Each structure stands twice: as structure tokens, then as C-alpha cells.
Backbone as CSV, one residue per row, in Angstrom:
resi,resn,N_x,N_y,N_z,CA_x,CA_y,CA_z,C_x,C_y,C_z
1,MET,23.926,146.622,187.252,23.109,147.759,187.636,21.998,147.291,188.573
2,LEU,21.846,148.028,189.646,20.799,147.706,190.612,19.520,148.437,190.234
3,GLY,18.396,147.727,190.347,17.118,148.370,190.131,16.839,149.374,191.246
4,LYS,15.963,150.319,190.966,15.656,151.376,191.929,15.119,150.808,193.249
5,LYS,14.210,149.844,193.150,13.642,149.242,194.361,14.721,148.495,195.143
6,MET,15.547,147.736,194.438,16.606,146.970,195.099,17.583,147.910,195.781
7,LEU,17.965,148.984,195.088,18.886,149.959,195.664,18.300,150.575,196.931
8,GLY,17.039,150.949,196.885,16.388,151.530,198.064,16.372,150.568,199.238
9,GLU,16.079,149.310,198.959,16.037,148.315,200.035,17.430,148.013,200.582
10,LEU,18.430,147.992,199.714,19.804,147.777,200.194,20.260,148.944,201.062
11,ASN,19.946,150.165,200.649,20.274,151.322,201.483,19.548,151.240,202.823
12,GLY,18.304,150.793,202.807,17.569,150.597,204.052,18.219,149.553,204.937
13,GLN,18.793,148.521,204.315,19.457,147.474,205.095,20.751,147.989,205.710
14,VAL,21.449,148.878,205.017,22.637,149.495,205.622,22.225,150.168,206.924
15,ASN,21.117,150.896,206.898,20.621,151.578,208.098,20.271,150.575,209.195
16,LYS,19.631,149.482,208.830,19.259,148.462,209.828,20.504,147.826,210.454
17,GLU,21.510,147.587,209.645,22.745,147.007,210.174,23.465,148.006,211.080
18,MET,23.438,149.281,210.713,24.041,150.311,211.558,23.285,150.413,212.886
19,TYR,21.949,150.337,212.825,21.170,150.347,214.068,21.535,149.123,214.923
20,SER,21.696,147.969,214.273,22.081,146.759,215.008,23.382,147.006,215.762
21,ALA,24.351,147.600,215.076,25.630,147.901,215.723,25.418,148.833,216.910
22,TYR,24.613,149.847,216.714,24.323,150.828,217.758,23.644,150.159,218.962
23,LEU,22.700,149.255,218.677,21.998,148.521,219.732,22.986,147.689,220.542
24,TYR,23.886,146.978,219.862,24.835,146.130,220.569,25.879,146.952,221.306
25,MET,26.199,148.133,220.807,27.089,149.019,221.546,26.408,149.462,222.839
26,ALA,25.107,149.752,222.766,24.349,150.136,223.964,24.320,148.985,224.967
27,MET,24.134,147.771,224.474,24.116,146.606,225.360,25.492,146.371,225.981
28,SER,26.533,146.618,225.202,27.891,146.502,225.733,28.118,147.533,226.831
29,ALA,27.689,148.759,226.584,27.854,149.832,227.573,27.106,149.494,228.861
30,HIS,25.877,148.983,228.724,25.091,148.618,229.902,25.773,147.482,230.668
31,SER,26.251,146.489,229.936,26.920,145.353,230.579,28.157,145.812,231.338
32,GLU,28.913,146.694,230.719,30.108,147.242,231.377,29.704,147.982,232.651
33,TYR,28.650,148.755,232.566,28.177,149.559,233.689,27.778,148.693,234.885
34,VAL,27.143,147.541,234.601,26.695,146.673,235.696,27.749,145.647,236.105
35,GLY,28.949,145.739,235.538,30.050,144.897,235.974,30.178,143.559,235.277
36,LEU,29.488,143.397,234.153,29.577,142.143,233.406,30.468,142.364,232.184
37,LYS,31.764,142.367,232.427,32.729,142.697,231.375,32.749,141.662,230.251
38,GLY,32.472,140.417,230.570,32.404,139.386,229.533,31.225,139.620,228.600
39,PHE,30.069,139.944,229.161,28.903,140.277,228.350,29.210,141.521,227.514
40,ALA,29.876,142.505,228.140,30.247,143.728,227.417,31.118,143.379,226.215
41,ASN,32.071,142.480,226.419,32.933,142.053,225.317,32.120,141.380,224.223
42,TRP,31.229,140.453,224.606,30.424,139.720,223.623,29.639,140.696,222.764
43,PHE,28.998,141.676,223.404,28.195,142.643,222.648,29.078,143.579,221.819
44,MET,30.287,143.886,222.274,31.184,144.730,221.478,31.650,143.980,220.232
45,VAL,31.903,142.684,220.357,32.228,141.883,219.178,31.039,141.881,218.222
46,GLN,29.846,141.766,218.776,28.637,141.787,217.954,28.507,143.135,217.236
47,TYR,28.808,144.209,217.939,28.814,145.552,217.337,29.736,145.575,216.111
48,LYS,30.943,145.058,216.272,31.915,145.068,215.174,31.427,144.227,213.998
49,GLU,30.806,143.088,214.291,30.266,142.259,213.211,29.174,142.994,212.451
50,GLU,28.309,143.682,213.178,27.213,144.400,212.514,27.747,145.553,211.664
51,MET,28.787,146.220,212.149,29.411,147.275,211.336,29.977,146.674,210.050
52,GLU,30.559,145.502,210.168,31.087,144.831,208.988,29.964,144.450,208.022
53,HIS,28.825,144.024,208.559,27.686,143.698,207.701,27.228,144.940,206.940
54,ALA,27.140,146.064,207.637,26.738,147.319,206.988,27.739,147.678,205.891
55,MET,29.022,147.535,206.186,30.047,147.888,205.203,30.054,146.934,204.013
56,ARG,29.702,145.695,204.241,29.613,144.725,203.143,28.568,145.204,202.127
57,ILE,27.418,145.668,202.617,26.365,146.164,201.725,26.777,147.503,201.113
58,TYR,27.392,148.355,201.911,27.904,149.650,201.456,28.820,149.453,200.247
59,HIS,29.779,148.540,200.370,30.712,148.280,199.271,29.993,147.669,198.068
60,TYR,29.016,146.824,198.316,28.269,146.207,197.221,27.558,147.287,196.400
61,ILE,26.924,148.221,197.084,26.244,149.319,196.384,27.265,150.137,195.589
62,ASN,28.358,150.501,196.236,29.398,151.290,195.559,29.993,150.546,194.369
63,ASN,30.228,149.258,194.521,30.814,148.462,193.440,29.897,148.366,192.224
64,HIS,28.623,148.668,192.417,27.670,148.703,191.309,27.521,150.123,190.746
65,GLY,28.351,151.042,191.228,28.304,152.409,190.719,27.085,153.184,191.170
66,GLU,26.498,152.742,192.265,25.295,153.396,192.781,25.634,154.239,194.005
67,GLN,24.698,155.082,194.408,24.881,155.995,195.537,24.384,155.354,196.833
68,VAL,25.262,155.305,197.818,24.854,154.885,199.156,24.148,156.060,199.798
69,LYS,22.995,155.787,200.383,22.247,156.832,201.072,22.234,156.504,202.559
70,LEU,22.894,157.351,203.337,22.914,157.141,204.784,21.736,157.869,205.418
71,MET,21.079,157.186,206.325,19.891,157.723,206.985,20.147,157.844,208.484
72,ALA,19.312,158.579,209.148,19.425,158.730,210.604,19.295,157.365,211.274
73,ILE,20.056,157.197,212.342,20.006,155.956,213.112,19.219,156.230,214.388
74,GLU,18.201,155.422,214.611,17.347,155.560,215.791,18.149,155.313,217.066
75,GLU,17.811,156.021,218.126,18.468,155.817,219.416,18.044,154.474,220.003
76,PRO,19.010,153.655,220.424,18.661,152.355,221.005,18.323,152.499,222.485
77,PRO,17.671,151.477,223.062,17.480,151.487,224.508,18.842,151.407,225.193
78,MET,18.941,151.949,226.394,20.218,151.977,227.110,20.190,151.207,228.428
79,VAL,19.010,150.850,228.904,18.884,150.163,230.194,18.131,148.859,229.957
80,PHE,18.619,147.796,230.584,18.029,146.478,230.419,17.852,145.847,231.792
81,GLU,16.809,145.026,231.916,16.476,144.432,233.215,17.507,143.416,233.687
82,SER,18.088,142.673,232.725,18.986,141.578,233.085,19.723,141.116,231.836
83,PRO,20.731,140.272,232.011,21.371,139.683,230.833,20.363,138.892,229.969
84,LEU,19.446,138.188,230.617,18.427,137.457,229.869,17.585,138.418,229.037
85,ASP,17.199,139.542,229.618,16.430,140.556,228.894,17.198,141.029,227.657
86,MET,18.497,141.269,227.816,19.296,141.719,226.668,19.306,140.673,225.560
87,PHE,19.489,139.408,225.926,19.566,138.383,224.891,18.201,138.067,224.287
88,GLU,17.136,138.194,225.061,15.804,138.032,224.468,15.535,139.155,223.473
89,LYS,15.947,140.369,223.802,15.797,141.502,222.874,16.717,141.323,221.661
90,THR,17.894,140.769,221.886,18.820,140.490,220.793,18.199,139.505,219.815
91,LEU,17.602,138.436,220.334,16.972,137.435,219.470,15.833,138.050,218.665
92,VAL,14.979,138.820,219.302,13.871,139.473,218.590,14.422,140.377,217.486
93,HIS,15.477,141.107,217.805,16.067,141.997,216.806,16.655,141.187,215.643
94,GLU,17.355,140.113,215.943,17.944,139.300,214.873,16.858,138.635,214.018
95,GLN,15.739,138.284,214.623,14.622,137.746,213.838,14.071,138.816,212.890
96,PHE,14.040,140.054,213.340,13.645,141.179,212.486,14.629,141.326,211.319
97,ILE,15.915,141.230,211.609,16.938,141.343,210.563,16.817,140.171,209.582
98,THR,16.571,138.978,210.093,16.377,137.816,209.221,15.237,138.055,208.252
99,LYS,14.115,138.561,208.757,12.978,138.857,207.876,13.360,139.899,206.835
100,SER,14.103,140.900,207.246,14.526,141.949,206.324,15.427,141.384,205.221
101,ILE,16.357,140.524,205.590,17.238,139.883,204.599,16.406,139.015,203.658
102,ASN,15.475,138.251,204.206,14.615,137.421,203.363,13.805,138.277,202.398
103,ASP,13.339,139.430,202.851,12.605,140.348,201.966,13.508,140.856,200.843
104,LEU,14.781,141.121,201.173,15.743,141.544,200.140,15.926,140.444,199.095
105,VAL,16.044,139.202,199.546,16.186,138.080,198.618,14.947,137.995,197.727
106,ASP,13.761,138.148,198.323,12.525,138.122,197.531,12.534,139.200,196.454
107,THR,12.995,140.401,196.805,13.067,141.484,195.819,14.062,141.136,194.721
108,ALA,15.208,140.586,195.090,16.206,140.194,194.086,15.618,139.153,193.129
109,ILE,14.857,138.210,193.664,14.222,137.191,192.822,13.181,137.836,191.908
110,GLU,12.336,138.708,192.476,11.308,139.392,191.675,11.926,140.199,190.536
111,GLU,13.055,140.841,190.821,13.705,141.695,189.815,14.689,140.925,188.937
112,LYS,14.774,139.606,189.160,15.708,138.754,188.412,17.128,139.302,188.511
113,ASP,17.472,139.770,189.718,18.797,140.314,190.008,19.629,139.190,190.618
114,HIS,20.202,138.376,189.751,20.910,137.177,190.192,22.147,137.504,191.021
115,ALA,22.862,138.560,190.648,24.066,138.936,191.392,23.725,139.298,192.832
116,THR,22.668,140.077,193.025,22.293,140.479,194.378,21.774,139.285,195.167
117,LYS,21.045,138.406,194.507,20.565,137.202,195.195,21.746,136.388,195.712
118,ILE,22.760,136.201,194.878,23.948,135.447,195.298,24.665,136.187,196.431
119,PHE,24.803,137.503,196.311,25.433,138.314,197.350,24.711,138.137,198.683
120,LEU,23.396,138.096,198.657,22.602,138.018,199.893,22.623,136.641,200.543
121,GLU,23.028,135.623,199.815,23.059,134.277,200.393,23.962,134.216,201.615
122,TRP,25.059,134.975,201.614,25.941,135.018,202.779,25.173,135.506,204.004
123,PHE,24.348,136.535,203.820,23.580,137.092,204.927,22.533,136.099,205.429
124,VAL,21.922,135.354,204.526,20.929,134.344,204.928,21.585,133.329,205.859
125,THR,22.745,132.846,205.475,23.483,131.881,206.297,23.927,132.510,207.610
126,GLU,24.395,133.742,207.551,24.844,134.452,208.759,23.710,134.576,209.774
127,GLN,22.496,134.838,209.302,21.370,135.008,210.215,21.007,133.712,210.939
128,ILE,21.220,132.583,210.290,20.986,131.298,210.969,21.923,131.203,212.169
129,GLU,23.192,131.550,211.961,24.177,131.523,213.038,23.840,132.519,214.137
130,GLU,23.435,133.734,213.742,23.107,134.772,214.731,21.988,134.295,215.663
131,GLU,20.905,133.797,215.092,19.772,133.358,215.907,20.136,132.142,216.755
132,SER,20.923,131.240,216.210,21.343,130.054,216.964,22.176,130.453,218.177
133,ASN,23.131,131.355,217.984,23.955,131.829,219.107,23.093,132.450,220.200
134,ASP,22.144,133.290,219.793,21.272,133.944,220.771,20.440,132.914,221.528
135,ASN,19.869,131.955,220.811,19.065,130.912,221.459,19.894,130.101,222.444
136,ASP,21.131,129.787,222.078,22.001,129.022,222.976,22.251,129.789,224.281
137,ILE,22.545,131.071,224.157,22.831,131.867,225.362,21.567,132.050,226.192
138,ILE,20.427,132.247,225.550,19.155,132.373,226.276,18.887,131.092,227.068
139,THR,19.091,129.948,226.448,18.878,128.666,227.133,19.772,128.561,228.361
140,ARG,21.022,128.946,228.205,21.964,128.872,229.322,21.589,129.858,230.431
141,LEU,21.172,131.067,230.045,20.760,132.053,231.057,19.533,131.567,231.832
142,LYS,18.620,130.892,231.158,17.447,130.348,231.849,17.852,129.226,232.802
143,LEU,18.813,128.409,232.405,19.302,127.350,233.298,19.996,127.940,234.519
144,ILE,20.741,129.022,234.306,21.457,129.680,235.404,20.484,130.301,236.390
145,GLY,19.423,130.907,235.880,18.446,131.566,236.748,19.098,132.619,237.620
146,ASP,18.873,132.533,238.930,19.418,133.513,239.875,20.775,133.100,240.449
147,ASN,21.385,132.083,239.884,22.670,131.598,240.383,23.789,132.553,239.961
148,GLY,24.269,133.340,240.898,25.322,134.316,240.613,26.602,133.678,240.122
149,ASN,26.959,132.516,240.690,28.176,131.828,240.251,28.073,131.403,238.788
150,GLY,26.899,130.912,238.414,26.675,130.508,237.019,26.770,131.701,236.077
151,LEU,26.214,132.820,236.510,26.268,134.032,235.686,27.713,134.492,235.509
152,LEU,28.487,134.448,236.587,29.890,134.850,236.493,30.695,133.894,235.610
153,MET,30.357,132.607,235.640,31.033,131.644,234.761,30.713,131.946,233.300
154,LEU,29.449,132.225,233.007,29.060,132.570,231.639,29.705,133.887,231.229
155,ASP,29.767,134.843,232.147,30.400,136.129,231.862,31.866,135.909,231.468
156,ARG,32.549,135.069,232.212,33.956,134.777,231.904,34.078,134.153,230.516
157,GLU,33.180,133.220,230.206,33.213,132.568,228.894,32.949,133.572,227.764
158,LEU,31.951,134.432,227.938,31.626,135.409,226.893,32.758,136.407,226.696
159,GLY,33.571,136.577,227.720,34.715,137.470,227.623,35.815,136.954,226.715
160,THR,35.749,135.692,226.334,36.786,135.124,225.466,36.472,135.292,223.979
161,ARG,35.286,135.771,223.664,34.910,135.937,222.259,35.784,137.006,221.619
162,VAL,36.249,136.725,220.398,37.073,137.696,219.682,36.456,137.995,218.321
163,PHE,36.698,139.205,217.864,36.240,139.624,216.539,37.258,139.191,215.505
164,VAL,36.779,138.534,214.465,37.632,138.120,213.361,37.115,138.811,212.106
165,PRO,37.829,139.849,211.636,37.377,140.561,210.437,37.281,139.620,209.241
166,GLN,36.249,139.819,208.433,36.052,138.978,207.260,36.185,139.761,205.955
167,LEU,36.157,141.083,206.025,36.228,141.903,204.815,37.646,142.312,204.507
168,THR,37.930,142.378,203.222,39.176,143.012,202.784,38.851,144.476,202.522
169,SER,39.804,145.255,202.153,39.587,146.693,201.941,38.565,146.969,200.852
170,GLY,38.407,146.064,199.905,37.448,146.269,198.813,36.047,145.810,199.146
171,GLY,35.846,145.314,200.358,34.503,144.902,200.756,34.158,143.477,200.393
172,GLN,35.132,142.705,199.945,34.872,141.323,199.564,35.453,140.374,200.595
173,THR,34.889,139.180,200.695,35.434,138.179,201.615,36.500,137.369,200.933
């Protein structure tokens, strides 16, 4: 059984993960619009991962016999100055998500909710990877600078990213 506070925070995290997906879909759309199909692909894969994160929490709440509460999703920005701008915004957003996950872990510890704490450990590890990926791409974009050839090479590389589903139908890995 989930405590009331824990349930509220988990439902809030579903909303944050859905917003993350929405944000990355917007970034994918913008990338496609400006002709960076590889960047568009990278962000679309990110969209799918974020949807999976939301569903992982959704199933966790349901598996505890609790009610998932869906909330309105804020409209994301649709225009970005550059690929670097998108990835800098991505990093800031992922740092926000990391803090949110850490706050969830703190609540699980406070409420002595060992099952939820263990469940959230996957997200803690995932956030390390998310921020690392963003930092790597930001570093490369800064090295590329205004070099169009370098940007096109990175675009081609980002176009090779594929989504690998991790959830089974029951929401477990």
C-alpha cells in the first residue's frame, strides 16, 4: 500500500515524465522542420523512452491497487535557437527530473516505503545516463561550433539511435 503523500508524488512524476515526452516530441518536430533528421530521430527516441518511464510509474501505481491521476500537460516550447540550445535545455530539464526522482526517494525513505525505494533505484541510475548523454552531446556541439560539416556528421550519427523497449505488458522489466 502506498502512503497518500507517496501516491501524490508518484502521480506528479507521471505528469513530469509525460511533459518530458512532450518536450522531446517538440524538439523532434523542430529538428525535422530545420532539416536535422538525425537530431529529430534522437529526440523521438527520447520521447519514447520518457513515455516508457511514465508507464513504468503508471503500472507501479496500478499494481499497488491505487488510482493513477492524470493531470494536464503543460505546452512545451516549439522553437529553439540551435541544436546546442536544445541540448542545453534538455540537460536543464533532466537535472530537474533528477531532483524530482531524488525527492521521491527521500519521501520513500521518510515513509519507510522500502518497495518504492527499490523501484525508484532504476530511475536514479537512468538519470545518471540521461545527464551523461546530454553532457556528451553538448561538449561535441561546442567543439563543432559553426562547422556545418561537423553538425551534419553529428546529425548522421544521432540518426542511428534506436529505441529499445524495456517494459513488458505488465510494466515490469
